[in-house]
C-alpha positions as CSV (number, residue, x, y, z in Angstrom):
1,X,39.7,-10.8,27.7
2,X,37.6,-11.0,24.8
3,X,35.0,-14.0,24.6
4,X,31.4,-14.7,23.4
5,X,29.0,-15.1,26.2
6,X,27.0,-18.2,26.3
7,X,23.4,-17.4,26.4
8,X,21.3,-18.6,28.9
9,X,18.8,-20.1,26.4
10,X,17.9,-20.1,22.8
11,X,14.3,-20.0,21.5
12,X,13.1,-23.3,19.9
13,X,11.3,-21.2,17.5
14,X,14.3,-20.3,15.5
15,X,15.1,-24.1,15.4
16,X,12.1,-24.8,12.9
17,X,13.0,-22.6,9.9
18,X,10.4,-24.2,7.5
19,X,7.6,-24.0,9.7
20,X,8.2,-20.5,10.7
21,X,8.5,-19.4,7.1
22,X,5.5,-20.9,6.3
23,X,3.5,-19.1,9.3
24,X,4.9,-15.9,8.3
25,X,4.1,-16.0,4.8
26,X,0.5,-17.2,5.5
27,X,0.1,-14.8,8.1
28,X,1.2,-11.8,5.8
29,X,-1.1,-13.2,3.1
30,X,-4.0,-13.2,5.5
31,X,-3.3,-9.6,6.7
32,X,-2.8,-8.5,2.9
33,X,-6.2,-9.5,2.2
34,X,-7.7,-8.4,5.6
35,X,-6.5,-5.0,4.5
36,X,-8.1,-5.1,1.1
37,X,-11.6,-6.0,2.8
38,X,-11.0,-3.2,5.3
39,X,-10.2,-0.4,2.5
40,X,-13.5,-1.6,1.0
41,X,-15.5,-1.0,4.1
42,X,-13.7,2.0,4.6
43,X,-14.6,3.4,1.2
44,X,-18.2,3.0,1.8
45,X,-17.9,5.8,4.5
46,X,-19.7,6.0,7.9
47,X,-23.1,4.0,7.1
48,X,-24.8,1.3,8.9
49,X,-24.0,-1.9,7.3
50,X,-26.9,-3.6,5.5
51,X,-26.8,-7.0,7.7
52,X,-24.2,-8.4,9.8
53,X,-22.7,-10.1,6.6
54,X,-22.1,-7.4,3.7
55,X,-20.2,-6.9,0.7
56,X,-16.8,-5.0,1.1
57,X,-16.8,-3.9,-2.5
58,X,-20.3,-3.4,-3.7
59,X,-21.2,-2.3,-7.1
60,X,-17.4,-2.8,-8.3
61,X,-17.3,-4.8,-11.3
62,X,-13.7,-5.7,-10.6
63,X,-14.8,-7.7,-7.5
64,X,-17.7,-9.3,-9.3
65,X,-15.6,-12.4,-9.6
66,X,-15.4,-12.6,-6.0
67,X,-18.9,-12.0,-5.1
68,X,-18.1,-8.5,-4.0
69,X,-15.7,-9.8,-1.2
70,X,-18.3,-10.7,1.3
71,X,-17.4,-10.2,5.1
72,X,-19.4,-9.9,8.4
73,X,-19.0,-7.3,11.3
74,X,-20.3,-6.7,14.7
75,X,-19.6,-3.1,14.6
76,X,-22.6,-0.8,13.4
77,X,-20.6,1.5,11.6
78,X,-18.7,0.7,8.1
79,X,-16.1,3.2,8.4
80,X,-15.2,2.1,12.0
81,X,-15.5,-1.5,10.4
82,X,-12.7,-0.9,7.7
83,X,-10.5,0.8,10.2
84,X,-10.5,-1.6,12.7
85,X,-10.2,-4.4,10.0
86,X,-6.8,-2.7,8.8
87,X,-5.7,-2.2,12.4
88,X,-6.2,-5.9,13.3
89,X,-4.7,-7.2,9.8
90,X,-1.8,-5.0,10.5
91,X,-1.1,-6.6,14.3
92,X,-1.5,-10.0,12.4
93,X,1.0,-9.2,10.1
94,X,3.5,-8.2,12.8
95,X,2.7,-11.0,15.0
96,X,3.2,-13.6,12.4
97,X,6.4,-12.1,11.4
98,X,8.0,-11.6,14.7
99,X,6.1,-13.4,17.5
100,X,4.5,-16.5,16.1
101,X,7.3,-18.8,17.6
102,X,6.9,-17.6,21.2
103,X,5.3,-19.9,23.7
104,X,1.7,-18.6,23.1
105,X,2.2,-17.1,19.9
106,X,0.0,-19.7,17.8
107,X,-2.9,-19.0,20.2
108,X,-2.4,-15.2,19.8
109,X,-2.3,-15.6,16.2
110,X,-5.6,-17.7,16.4
111,X,-7.3,-15.2,18.5
112,X,-6.4,-12.2,16.1
113,X,-7.8,-14.4,13.2
114,X,-11.1,-14.6,15.1
115,X,-11.0,-10.8,15.9
116,X,-10.2,-10.1,12.1
117,X,-13.6,-12.2,11.4
118,X,-15.7,-10.2,13.5
119,X,-14.5,-6.9,12.3
120,X,-14.9,-7.3,8.6
121,X,-11.5,-8.8,7.5
122,X,-13.8,-11.4,5.5
123,X,-13.9,-14.9,5.7
124,X,-10.9,-16.4,3.7
125,X,-8.2,-14.4,5.5
126,X,-9.2,-15.1,8.8
127,X,-9.4,-18.9,7.7
128,X,-5.8,-18.5,6.5
129,X,-4.7,-16.9,9.8
130,X,-6.5,-19.6,11.7
131,X,-4.2,-22.3,9.9
132,X,-1.2,-20.2,10.4
133,X,-1.9,-20.0,14.2
134,X,-2.6,-23.6,14.3
135,X,1.0,-24.4,12.7
136,X,2.6,-22.0,14.8
137,X,1.4,-24.0,18.2
138,X,3.8,-26.6,16.5
139,X,6.9,-24.3,16.7
140,X,7.6,-24.1,20.4
141,X,7.3,-27.9,20.9
142,X,10.6,-29.8,21.8
143,X,12.5,-31.1,18.6
144,X,13.8,-34.2,18.0
145,X,15.3,-35.7,14.8
146,X,12.8,-38.1,13.4
147,X,14.0,-41.4,11.8
148,X,14.0,-41.4,8.0
149,X,10.6,-43.1,7.2
150,X,10.1,-43.2,3.3
151,X,7.0,-41.1,3.4
152,X,8.0,-38.7,5.8
153,X,11.4,-38.1,4.1
154,X,9.5,-37.7,0.8
155,X,7.2,-35.2,2.1
156,X,10.0,-33.1,3.6
157,X,11.9,-33.1,0.3
158,X,8.8,-31.3,-1.2
159,X,9.1,-28.2,0.8
160,X,9.1,-25.3,0.0
161,X,7.4,-25.9,-3.4
162,X,3.9,-26.4,-1.9
163,X,4.2,-23.0,0.0
164,X,5.3,-21.4,-3.2
165,X,2.1,-22.7,-5.1
166,X,-0.1,-21.6,-2.3
167,X,1.2,-18.1,-2.4
168,X,0.5,-17.9,-6.5
169,X,-3.2,-19.2,-5.9
170,X,-3.9,-16.6,-3.4
171,X,-2.2,-14.1,-5.5
172,X,-4.2,-15.4,-8.4
173,X,-7.4,-14.9,-6.5
174,X,-6.5,-11.2,-5.4
175,X,-5.4,-9.3,-7.3
176,X,-5.2,-11.8,-10.0
177,X,-8.9,-12.1,-10.9
178,X,-9.8,-8.6,-10.0
179,X,-7.1,-7.5,-12.4
180,X,-8.5,-9.8,-15.3
181,X,-12.1,-8.6,-14.6
182,X,-11.0,-5.1,-14.8
183,X,-8.7,-5.0,-17.8
184,X,-10.4,-7.4,-20.2
185,X,-13.8,-8.2,-18.5
186,X,-13.0,-11.8,-18.0
187,X,-14.9,-13.4,-14.9
188,X,-14.1,-17.0,-15.1
189,X,-16.1,-18.6,-12.2
190,X,-14.4,-21.7,-12.9
191,X,-11.0,-20.0,-12.5
192,X,-11.7,-18.8,-9.2
193,X,-13.3,-22.1,-7.9
194,X,-10.0,-23.7,-9.2
195,X,-7.8,-21.1,-7.6
196,X,-9.7,-21.5,-4.1
197,X,-9.3,-25.2,-4.0
198,X,-5.6,-25.1,-5.2
199,X,-5.1,-22.6,-2.7
200,X,-6.4,-24.5,0.2
201,X,-5.2,-27.8,-0.8
202,X,-1.4,-26.4,-1.3
203,X,-2.0,-24.6,1.9
204,X,-2.4,-27.9,3.9
205,X,0.4,-29.6,2.0
206,X,2.8,-26.7,2.7
207,X,2.1,-27.0,6.4
208,X,2.6,-30.8,6.1
209,X,5.8,-30.3,4.3
210,X,7.3,-27.7,6.4
211,X,6.7,-29.7,9.6
212,X,8.3,-32.7,8.0
213,X,11.3,-30.8,6.8
214,X,11.8,-29.6,10.4
215,X,11.4,-32.6,12.0
216,X,13.7,-34.6,9.8
217,X,16.4,-32.3,8.8
218,X,17.4,-29.7,11.5
219,X,19.5,-30.8,14.5
220,X,18.3,-29.7,18.1
221,X,19.8,-26.4,19.8
222,X,23.7,-26.9,20.6
223,X,25.9,-24.4,22.4
224,X,28.6,-23.5,20.0
225,X,31.6,-21.2,21.2
226,X,29.4,-18.8,22.7
227,X,26.6,-19.1,20.0
228,X,23.8,-21.6,19.9
229,X,22.9,-23.3,16.8
230,X,19.7,-21.8,17.3
231,X,20.9,-18.2,17.1
232,X,22.6,-18.9,13.8
233,X,19.3,-20.4,12.6
234,X,17.5,-17.4,13.6
235,X,19.7,-15.2,11.7
236,X,19.5,-17.2,8.7
237,X,15.6,-17.7,9.1
238,X,15.7,-13.7,9.1
239,X,17.7,-13.2,6.0
240,X,15.5,-16.0,4.0
241,X,12.5,-14.2,5.0
242,X,13.8,-10.8,4.1
243,X,15.0,-12.1,0.5
244,X,11.9,-13.9,0.0
245,X,9.3,-11.1,0.7
246,X,11.3,-8.7,-1.6
247,X,11.6,-11.4,-4.3
248,X,7.9,-12.2,-4.1
249,X,6.6,-8.6,-4.1
250,X,9.1,-7.1,-6.4
251,X,8.1,-9.8,-9.0
252,X,4.7,-9.4,-8.5
253,X,4.8,-5.1,-8.8
254,X,7.1,-5.5,-11.9
255,X,4.7,-8.0,-13.5
256,X,1.7,-5.9,-12.6
257,X,2.5,-2.7,-13.9
258,X,4.3,-4.0,-16.6
259,X,1.6,-6.1,-18.1
260,X,-1.0,-3.4,-17.5
261,X,1.2,-1.1,-19.5
262,X,1.7,-3.3,-22.1
263,X,-2.2,-4.3,-22.5
264,X,-3.3,-0.5,-22.4
265,X,-0.6,0.4,-25.1
266,X,-1.7,-2.4,-27.3
267,X,-5.3,-1.3,-27.0
268,X,-4.1,2.3,-28.1
269,X,-2.1,1.1,-30.9
270,X,-5.0,-1.0,-32.2
271,X,-7.8,2.1,-32.0
272,X,-6.5,5.3,-30.4
273,X,-10.2,6.6,-30.3
274,X,-11.2,3.6,-28.1
275,X,-8.4,3.5,-25.8
276,X,-9.2,5.1,-22.4
277,X,-5.6,6.2,-21.8
278,X,-2.7,8.1,-23.5
279,X,0.4,6.4,-24.0
280,X,2.5,9.1,-22.0
281,X,0.2,8.6,-19.1
282,X,0.6,4.8,-19.2
283,X,4.5,5.1,-19.4
284,X,4.2,7.4,-16.3
285,X,2.3,4.7,-14.7
286,X,5.1,2.0,-15.8
287,X,7.9,4.3,-14.2
288,X,6.3,4.4,-11.0
289,X,6.0,0.6,-10.8
290,X,9.6,0.1,-12.2
291,X,10.9,2.4,-9.2
292,X,9.2,0.2,-6.8
293,X,9.6,-3.1,-8.1
294,X,13.3,-2.4,-8.9
295,X,14.1,-0.9,-5.5
296,X,12.4,-4.1,-4.0
297,X,14.4,-6.7,-6.1
298,X,17.6,-4.4,-5.4
299,X,17.3,-6.0,-1.8
300,X,18.2,-9.2,-3.1
301,X,21.7,-8.0,-3.5
302,X,24.1,-8.9,-0.9
303,X,24.5,-5.4,0.4
304,X,20.8,-5.1,0.4
305,X,21.2,-1.4,-0.6
306,X,19.3,1.1,1.5
307,X,18.9,3.5,-1.5
308,X,16.9,0.9,-3.1
309,X,14.3,0.7,-0.4
310,X,14.4,4.4,0.0
311,X,13.6,4.5,-3.6
312,X,10.6,2.5,-3.6
313,X,9.2,4.3,-0.5
314,X,9.5,7.7,-2.3
315,X,7.6,6.5,-5.4
316,X,4.8,4.7,-3.3
317,X,4.5,8.0,-1.2
318,X,4.2,10.0,-4.6
319,X,1.6,7.8,-5.9
320,X,-0.4,7.7,-2.5
321,X,-0.3,11.7,-2.6
322,X,-1.3,12.0,-6.3
323,X,-4.1,9.6,-5.6
324,X,-5.3,11.7,-2.7
325,X,-5.0,15.2,-4.4
326,X,-6.6,13.9,-7.6
327,X,-9.4,12.0,-5.8
328,X,-8.6,8.6,-7.7
329,X,-9.2,5.4,-5.8
330,X,-6.8,3.4,-7.6
331,X,-3.5,5.2,-7.0
332,X,-4.6,6.0,-3.4
333,X,-5.2,2.3,-2.4
334,X,-2.7,0.9,-4.5
335,X,-0.1,3.2,-3.2
336,X,-1.4,2.4,0.6
337,X,-1.0,-1.3,-0.1
338,X,2.3,-0.7,-1.4
339,X,3.4,1.2,1.5
340,X,2.4,-1.5,3.9
341,X,4.6,-4.2,1.6
342,X,7.4,-1.7,1.8
343,X,6.9,-1.1,5.6
344,X,7.2,-5.1,6.2
345,X,10.2,-5.1,4.0
346,X,11.8,-2.0,6.0
347,X,11.0,-4.1,9.4
348,X,12.9,-6.9,8.2
349,X,15.9,-5.0,6.7
350,X,19.2,-5.5,8.7
351,X,19.9,-1.7,8.9
352,X,16.4,-0.7,9.4
353,X,17.4,2.0,12.0
354,X,19.2,4.0,9.3
355,X,16.2,3.8,6.9
356,X,15.5,7.6,7.3
357,X,18.9,8.7,7.1
358,X,20.5,10.2,3.7
359,X,23.8,10.4,2.8
360,X,26.0,13.1,4.5
361,X,28.2,14.2,1.8
362,X,25.6,15.7,-1.1
363,X,26.9,16.5,-4.5
364,X,26.0,20.1,-5.3
365,X,25.7,19.5,-8.7
366,X,23.2,16.7,-8.5
367,X,21.3,18.6,-5.6
368,X,20.8,21.4,-8.4
369,X,19.9,19.1,-11.1
370,X,17.5,17.4,-8.8
371,X,15.9,20.8,-7.8
372,X,15.6,21.6,-11.5
373,X,13.6,18.4,-12.0
374,X,10.9,19.8,-9.8
375,X,9.8,22.4,-12.2
376,X,7.7,20.2,-14.5
377,X,6.1,18.4,-11.4
378,X,5.1,22.1,-10.3
379,X,4.1,23.1,-13.9
380,X,2.1,20.3,-14.8
381,X,1.3,18.2,-12.0
382,X,-1.5,20.5,-10.8
383,X,-3.1,20.4,-14.2
384,X,-2.8,16.7,-14.4
385,X,-4.5,16.4,-10.9
386,X,-7.3,18.6,-12.2
387,X,-7.7,16.5,-15.4
388,X,-7.9,13.2,-13.0
389,X,-10.7,15.0,-10.6
390,X,-12.8,15.9,-13.6
391,X,-12.5,12.4,-15.7
392,X,-15.7,11.0,-13.9
393,X,-16.2,8.5,-11.3
394,X,-13.3,6.9,-9.2
395,X,-13.1,3.2,-8.6
396,X,-10.5,0.5,-7.4
397,X,-9.2,-1.5,-10.4
398,X,-12.2,-0.7,-12.5
399,X,-12.9,0.9,-15.7
400,X,-11.6,4.4,-14.4
401,X,-8.3,4.4,-16.2
402,X,-9.3,7.5,-18.1
403,X,-9.0,9.5,-14.7
404,X,-6.5,7.4,-12.9
405,X,-3.7,7.6,-15.3
406,X,-3.2,11.1,-15.3
407,X,-3.0,11.1,-11.5
408,X,0.0,8.6,-11.8
409,X,1.7,10.6,-14.5
410,X,1.7,13.6,-12.0
411,X,3.0,11.0,-9.6
412,X,5.9,10.0,-11.9
413,X,6.8,13.8,-12.1
414,X,6.8,14.1,-8.5
415,X,8.8,10.9,-7.9
416,X,11.6,12.3,-10.4
417,X,13.1,14.9,-8.0
418,X,12.5,13.1,-5.2
419,X,14.3,10.1,-6.2
420,X,17.1,12.5,-7.8
421,X,17.5,13.9,-4.6
422,X,18.3,10.7,-3.0
423,X,20.9,9.9,-5.4
424,X,22.2,13.4,-5.0
425,X,22.9,13.1,-1.1
426,X,24.8,9.7,-2.2
427,X,23.0,7.2,0.3
428,X,24.8,3.8,0.3
429,X,23.7,2.4,-3.0
430,X,23.1,6.2,-4.6
431,X,23.8,4.7,-8.1
432,X,20.5,2.8,-8.2
433,X,18.2,6.0,-7.7
434,X,20.7,7.9,-10.1
435,X,19.8,5.7,-13.0
436,X,16.0,5.3,-11.9
437,X,15.5,9.3,-12.0
438,X,17.0,9.4,-15.2
439,X,14.8,6.7,-16.7
440,X,11.7,8.1,-14.8
441,X,12.5,11.6,-16.6
442,X,13.7,10.1,-20.1
443,X,10.5,7.9,-20.7
444,X,7.4,10.3,-20.2
445,X,9.8,12.9,-21.9
446,X,10.5,10.9,-25.0
447,X,6.7,10.0,-25.2
448,X,5.8,13.8,-25.0
449,X,8.3,14.4,-27.8
450,X,6.2,11.8,-30.2
451,X,2.8,12.1,-28.9
452,X,2.6,15.9,-28.4
453,X,-1.3,16.3,-28.7
454,X,-2.7,13.8,-26.0
455,X,-4.7,15.3,-23.1
456,X,-2.0,14.3,-20.8
457,X,0.9,15.5,-22.7
458,X,3.7,17.7,-20.9
459,X,4.5,19.5,-24.2
460,X,7.4,19.1,-26.6
461,X,9.3,21.8,-24.9
462,X,9.4,20.0,-21.7
463,X,9.8,16.6,-23.0
464,X,12.9,17.6,-24.9
465,X,14.2,19.1,-21.4
466,X,13.2,16.3,-19.6
467,X,15.1,14.0,-22.0
468,X,18.2,16.2,-21.7
469,X,18.0,16.4,-18.2
470,X,17.9,12.7,-17.8
471,X,21.2,12.3,-19.8
472,X,23.1,15.2,-18.1
473,X,22.0,13.9,-14.4
474,X,23.0,10.3,-15.3
475,X,26.3,11.5,-17.0
476,X,27.2,13.9,-14.0
477,X,26.4,10.9,-11.4
478,X,28.5,8.7,-13.4
479,X,31.4,11.2,-13.4
480,X,31.3,11.7,-9.7
481,X,31.3,8.0,-9.2
482,X,34.2,7.5,-11.2
483,X,35.9,10.4,-9.7
484,X,35.3,9.1,-6.1
485,X,37.1,5.8,-7.2
486,X,40.4,7.7,-7.9
487,X,43.0,7.3,-5.3
488,X,43.1,10.1,-2.6
489,X,45.7,12.6,-1.9
490,X,46.6,12.6,1.3
491,X,46.1,15.5,3.7
492,X,49.1,17.3,4.8
493,X,47.2,17.6,8.4
494,X,48.3,15.0,11.0
495,X,48.2,14.9,14.6
496,X,48.2,11.4,15.3
497,X,50.6,9.4,17.3
498,X,54.4,8.7,16.0
499,X,54.7,5.5,14.4
500,X,58.5,5.7,14.3
501,X,60.7,6.0,10.8
502,X,58.6,5.1,7.7
503,X,59.9,2.4,5.5
504,X,60.6,3.8,2.0
505,X,57.8,3.1,-0.4
506,X,59.0,1.1,-3.2
507,X,57.3,0.3,-6.5
508,X,55.5,-2.5,-4.6
509,X,53.9,-0.2,-2.0
510,X,50.6,1.1,-2.1
511,X,50.7,5.0,-2.7
512,X,48.9,8.3,-2.9
513,X,48.7,10.5,-5.7
514,X,51.7,12.4,-4.3
515,X,53.6,9.2,-4.2
516,X,53.9,8.9,-0.4
517,X,52.8,5.7,1.2
518,X,49.0,5.4,2.0
519,X,48.2,5.9,5.9
520,X,45.8,3.2,7.3
521,X,44.0,3.7,10.4
522,X,43.6,0.6,12.6
523,X,41.0,1.5,15.4
524,X,39.5,-0.9,17.9
525,X,37.2,-1.1,20.8
526,X,38.1,-3.4,23.7
527,X,37.4,-4.3,27.3
528,X,40.5,-6.4,28.4
529,X,43.1,-5.8,26.0
530,X,42.9,-8.9,23.6
531,X,41.6,-7.0,20.6
532,X,44.1,-4.2,21.1
533,X,46.5,-6.8,20.6
534,X,45.1,-8.2,17.5
535,X,44.8,-4.3,16.0
536,X,48.5,-3.8,16.8
537,X,49.3,-7.2,15.0
538,X,47.4,-5.7,12.0
539,X,49.4,-2.6,12.0
540,X,52.7,-4.1,12.7
541,X,51.9,-6.4,9.2
542,X,50.7,-3.3,7.6
543,X,54.0,-1.5,8.2
544,X,56.1,-4.5,7.1
545,X,54.4,-4.2,3.7
546,X,55.3,-0.6,3.4
547,X,52.2,1.5,4.6
548,X,51.8,3.9,7.3
549,X,49.6,2.2,9.8
550,X,48.4,3.4,13.2
551,X,46.4,1.5,15.9
552,X,44.3,3.7,18.0
553,X,41.3,3.0,20.2
554,X,37.9,4.5,18.6
555,X,37.4,6.7,21.6
556,X,40.7,8.6,20.8
557,X,39.9,8.9,17.1
558,X,39.0,12.6,16.4
559,X,39.4,12.7,12.5
560,X,39.7,10.4,9.5
561,X,41.4,13.0,7.3
562,X,45.1,11.9,7.7
563,X,44.1,8.2,6.6
564,X,43.3,6.9,3.3
565,X,42.0,3.5,4.4
566,X,40.3,2.3,7.9
567,X,40.2,-1.2,9.5
568,X,37.8,-1.3,12.4
569,X,37.7,-3.8,15.0
570,X,35.9,-4.8,18.3
571,X,35.5,-7.7,20.7
572,X,31.9,-9.5,20.6
573,X,29.8,-10.3,23.7
574,X,26.3,-11.7,23.4
575,X,26.7,-11.7,19.7
576,X,27.1,-8.0,19.5
577,X,29.9,-5.8,18.8
578,X,31.1,-3.4,21.5
579,X,28.8,-0.2,21.1
580,X,31.8,2.1,20.8
581,X,33.1,0.5,17.9
582,X,29.3,0.5,16.2
583,X,28.8,4.3,17.3
584,X,32.0,5.1,15.6
585,X,31.3,3.4,12.4
586,X,27.8,5.3,12.1
587,X,29.2,8.5,13.1
588,X,31.9,8.7,10.7
589,X,30.0,6.8,7.7
590,X,30.1,9.7,5.0
591,X,34.1,9.5,5.5
592,X,34.2,5.8,5.6
593,X,32.3,5.5,2.4
594,X,35.1,7.6,0.9
595,X,38.0,4.8,1.7
596,X,38.5,1.3,1.7
597,X,37.0,-0.1,5.1
598,X,37.6,-3.6,6.8
599,X,35.9,-5.0,9.7
600,X,37.1,-7.6,12.2
601,X,35.6,-9.0,15.5
602,X,37.3,-11.1,18.2
603,X,35.5,-13.2,20.7
604,X,35.1,-17.1,20.4
605,X,37.0,-19.3,22.6
606,X,38.7,-22.6,22.1
607,X,40.4,-24.4,19.5
608,X,37.9,-26.0,17.8
609,X,37.2,-24.7,14.2
610,X,34.1,-26.7,13.7
611,X,31.3,-27.4,15.9
612,X,29.7,-30.8,16.8
613,X,27.0,-30.1,13.9
614,X,29.9,-29.4,11.1
615,X,29.5,-25.5,11.2
616,X,32.2,-23.2,10.8
617,X,32.9,-21.7,14.3
618,X,34.1,-18.4,13.2
619,X,31.0,-18.1,10.9
620,X,28.1,-18.6,13.4
621,X,29.9,-16.1,15.8
622,X,29.7,-13.3,13.4
623,X,28.5,-10.0,15.1
624,X,24.8,-9.0,14.6
625,X,26.0,-5.7,13.6
626,X,28.0,-6.8,10.6
627,X,24.6,-6.9,8.5
628,X,23.7,-3.6,9.0
629,X,27.4,-2.1,8.7
630,X,27.7,-4.1,5.5
631,X,24.6,-2.3,4.0
632,X,26.0,1.3,5.3
633,X,29.8,1.3,4.7
634,X,30.3,-1.8,2.0
635,X,33.4,-3.0,3.5
636,X,35.8,-5.0,1.4
637,X,36.2,-7.7,3.8
638,X,35.3,-8.7,7.3
639,X,37.0,-11.3,9.8
640,X,36.3,-13.1,13.0
641,X,39.1,-14.2,15.0
642,X,39.3,-16.1,18.3
643,X,39.8,-14.4,21.3
644,X,41.4,-14.8,24.6
645,X,40.2,-15.1,28.4
646,X,42.1,-14.6,31.7
647,X,39.5,-15.5,34.5
648,X,41.8,-13.8,36.8
649,X,41.3,-10.5,35.1
650,X,39.1,-8.1,36.9
651,X,35.5,-8.3,35.5
652,X,34.3,-5.4,33.3
653,X,30.7,-4.6,34.6
654,X,27.9,-6.0,36.5
655,X,27.0,-8.5,33.8
656,X,30.2,-10.1,33.6
657,X,30.7,-10.2,37.4
658,X,27.4,-12.3,37.7
659,X,28.2,-14.3,34.7
660,X,31.6,-15.5,36.4
661,X,29.2,-16.8,39.4
662,X,27.4,-19.1,37.1
663,X,28.3,-22.9,37.5
664,X,28.3,-23.3,33.6
665,X,30.7,-20.3,33.0
666,X,33.7,-22.3,33.1
667,X,32.7,-25.0,30.7
668,X,31.4,-22.3,28.5
669,X,34.0,-20.1,28.5
670,X,37.6,-21.9,28.8
671,X,40.4,-19.9,29.9
672,X,43.5,-19.1,27.7
673,X,44.6,-17.1,24.9
674,X,43.5,-18.4,21.6
675,X,44.1,-15.6,19.2
676,X,45.5,-17.1,15.9
677,X,48.4,-15.0,14.9
678,X,49.3,-16.5,11.6
679,X,45.6,-16.1,10.6
680,X,45.6,-12.6,11.7
681,X,48.9,-11.7,9.8
682,X,47.6,-13.4,6.7
683,X,44.4,-11.2,6.8
684,X,46.6,-8.0,7.4
685,X,48.7,-8.9,4.3
686,X,45.6,-9.4,2.3
687,X,44.6,-6.1,3.1
688,X,48.0,-4.5,1.8
689,X,47.7,-6.6,-1.2
690,X,44.0,-5.1,-2.0
691,X,45.3,-1.8,-1.3
692,X,48.1,-2.2,-3.9
693,X,46.0,-3.6,-6.4
694,X,42.9,-1.2,-6.1
695,X,43.6,1.8,-3.5
696,X,40.4,3.4,-4.1
697,X,37.0,3.1,-2.4
698,X,34.7,0.5,-3.8
């Protein structure tokens, strides 16, 4: 018996996708600017505030357009005020992302906004947080489809553009105006006023359009073959927010680092004696921004490669460490802000539990090359940090680039071996850090060749070595990638069960380099045997196509050495794959990455392919683990099959025993065998055809 268990109820929060997205974005924006106020208070040290109302960034020219970012506090110590502001803002961000849709989620968000106001979080951030809290109080209310009134329908169609405008206006205020003041001396009080008015007007419009969108377009939660419409909406909201966050901050980082680099290089080309920075240091600054921005933007790909996010984290850590060791505010504070952004991205990632894991099949050649790349960081990094410390006062987004850029170049030199090691261990998506490390070494190396006399130059010899290293590192990586795509040679070892006489391989049969038919493992986890039947059917079909195929429970698989491809399946309960199958996939990840992999699940009951709302039943019952496993294993395909349920079969576990006693269980879980054998056979033949046309792992 394999079936999806009908949940006892769904959160109405997930049935308001536009409202939830708006609350999350405004809550995170409020937290972001609240952290900025807190960092300003921390920078002033353990002194007594001049009054209840104070400036977060006094005597910092970059914040003149914002009047020094005024705030208030009831705490008689600036350092404690700043720490509390950062902590409260962080809690506010987490709450708005994950808990705002709970019964009292909006009320808690309002309370956190008031607390942020009282501990130095400024005036604008608490107001924005309070507006998000007020909107969040409308999430748990009962939903109903509103009649299509002309005004309401028009307002609903405008979402999400008011939200986009509001986010752009708030980012224009900070860090937009501070960057303009720091880089070109532009204060623009009219611009500040226009952005402020536009920000709050578009905020009000975003709240209105979001609520109208939810009330007029989304249906109420409906049970669907063991999964409610609410559960599907929650998963879609999570993915939408994950992609929106990556796109927003990836674009912002690339634009910020790119525009600053172009501006400073332009100043240097006009008058090298006037410029405060050197081209090689500016390019090191750009390299860091590229590594972070590209890592964030890579999350927009379907598989959301972990290596991209890990790459961005390593670059941000290098930036923060260089700011700390070089005693420079801009790289230190900037690195901390970026780390906060990446922490939210990591929390939203479907494979976040595997974030700190690296590949388990390192390349000795790439590891050696990555360690060689650490020599310039060890040789020139300390000198650059001394130059940074001796280059005058430190400031955040002020006229201090002459000291900030050497520290950022040192961070770029440190990031190269770190990102290179990430590629060398072949974490899923490792080609992205491979090329990033190559570009990060090539760029300052080429600058050192053409500009050997600057104060931050790493020397022509080191520059030439960096260029050669970049080319060799990428070439070796690409060679190993192509080598890994060649058909595998079947190992002579085999101690699995005998599957009977093999069908002779003809010209149309997928074979190994030795000319023998490929071996496919179909492994499965089941409670009552229905998934075992599906796995056996897949194996039988593959044998008919001329392959060697074995159907073995995951608990009995000891090694994958005899096999050239793997199909993993499991029953799904409460929207989750059986734990044995998930554990198997993660335990053998390094081996599975070297083979073609397919995933399947069984569970939904009934014969209807489409629910009452027109949704594909097989799609909405997709196990939650598939998102994470897609990132970890890069499977070639996945499929959900209908399952079977025999109410007379002995229950497996206490939870199933209690479920059977529920009055609604008979209606929620119709008895019978609903497995679609033609669909199972068709999918198995597609696997065989895929192995025939492209037998190598992707």
